[in-house]
C-alpha positions as CSV (number, residue, x, y, z in Angstrom):
1,X,0.0,0.0,0.0
2,X,1.3,3.4,-0.9
3,X,2.0,5.8,2.0
4,X,-0.1,8.9,2.2
5,X,1.0,12.4,3.2
6,X,-1.1,15.2,4.7
7,X,-1.3,18.4,2.6
8,X,-3.0,21.7,3.2
9,X,-3.8,23.2,-0.2
10,X,-4.7,26.9,-0.4
11,X,-5.4,28.9,-3.6
12,X,-6.0,32.4,-4.8
13,X,-7.7,32.3,-8.2
14,X,-8.3,35.7,-10.0
15,X,-11.2,34.6,-12.2
16,X,-14.5,33.3,-10.7
17,X,-15.0,30.7,-13.4
18,X,-11.5,29.2,-12.9
19,X,-12.0,29.4,-9.1
20,X,-15.1,27.2,-9.5
21,X,-13.2,24.7,-11.6
22,X,-10.4,24.5,-9.1
23,X,-12.9,24.1,-6.2
24,X,-14.6,21.2,-8.0
25,X,-11.3,19.5,-8.6
26,X,-10.2,20.0,-5.0
27,X,-13.5,18.4,-3.7
28,X,-12.3,15.2,-5.3
29,X,-9.0,15.2,-3.5
30,X,-9.6,16.4,0.0
31,X,-11.8,17.9,2.7
32,X,-12.9,21.5,2.4
33,X,-11.8,23.5,5.4
34,X,-12.8,27.0,4.4
35,X,-13.3,29.2,1.3
36,X,-10.1,28.3,-0.7
37,X,-8.4,25.9,1.7
38,X,-8.5,22.0,1.6
39,X,-6.9,19.3,3.7
40,X,-5.8,16.3,1.6
41,X,-4.4,12.9,2.2
42,X,-2.5,12.0,-0.9
43,X,-0.1,9.4,-2.2
44,X,2.7,10.6,-4.4
45,X,0.8,9.6,-7.4
46,X,-2.4,11.4,-6.4
47,X,-0.4,14.5,-5.5
48,X,1.2,14.5,-8.9
49,X,-2.2,14.0,-10.5
50,X,-3.7,16.9,-8.6
51,X,-0.8,19.2,-9.5
52,X,-1.1,18.3,-13.2
53,X,-4.9,18.9,-13.2
54,X,-4.5,22.3,-11.5
55,X,-1.6,23.3,-13.8
56,X,-4.0,22.8,-16.7
57,X,-6.6,25.3,-15.3
58,X,-4.7,28.1,-13.5
59,X,-3.2,31.1,-15.3
60,X,0.3,31.4,-14.0
61,X,0.5,35.1,-14.2
62,X,-2.7,35.7,-12.2
63,X,-3.4,32.7,-10.0
64,X,-1.5,31.0,-7.1
65,X,-1.9,27.6,-5.5
66,X,0.1,26.4,-2.5
67,X,0.5,22.8,-1.5
68,X,1.9,22.5,2.0
69,X,3.3,19.0,2.9
70,X,2.8,18.4,6.6
71,X,4.3,14.9,6.5
72,X,3.2,11.3,6.7
73,X,-0.4,10.9,7.8
74,X,0.8,8.2,10.3
75,X,3.2,10.6,12.0
76,X,1.5,14.0,11.9
77,X,-1.3,15.2,14.2
78,X,-2.1,18.7,13.2
79,X,-2.9,21.1,16.0
80,X,-5.5,23.6,14.9
81,X,-6.5,26.8,16.7
82,X,-9.8,28.2,15.5
83,X,-11.0,31.7,16.1
84,X,-14.6,32.6,15.3
85,X,-16.7,29.7,14.0
86,X,-16.2,26.3,15.5
87,X,-13.7,24.1,13.7
88,X,-14.4,20.4,13.2
89,X,-11.5,18.3,12.0
90,X,-12.3,16.4,8.7
91,X,-13.0,12.7,9.3
92,X,-11.6,10.0,7.1
93,X,-14.3,7.9,5.6
94,X,-14.7,5.6,2.6
95,X,-16.5,6.9,-0.5
96,X,-18.0,4.3,-2.8
97,X,-18.0,5.4,-6.5
């Protein structure tokens, strides 16, 4: 089994149409945390696939996507401080397609 790493993906997309396309792609790869921020558990292959899909949508002079590698999912326990609305950590669950 391939090992997964935990990523925080944040993006700033200049065009609303491209933003919606990026959001739809991200929903297939991770858990939505807030407006343009996702938490993703990805193998190296899925991470490369995600980056390739995003590269095909964004405009490099106008948009910005950041993939922050937090480490192996088996060894990282993110500590989250939330101000304002209550924060609920995303749960890992199976999705049948």
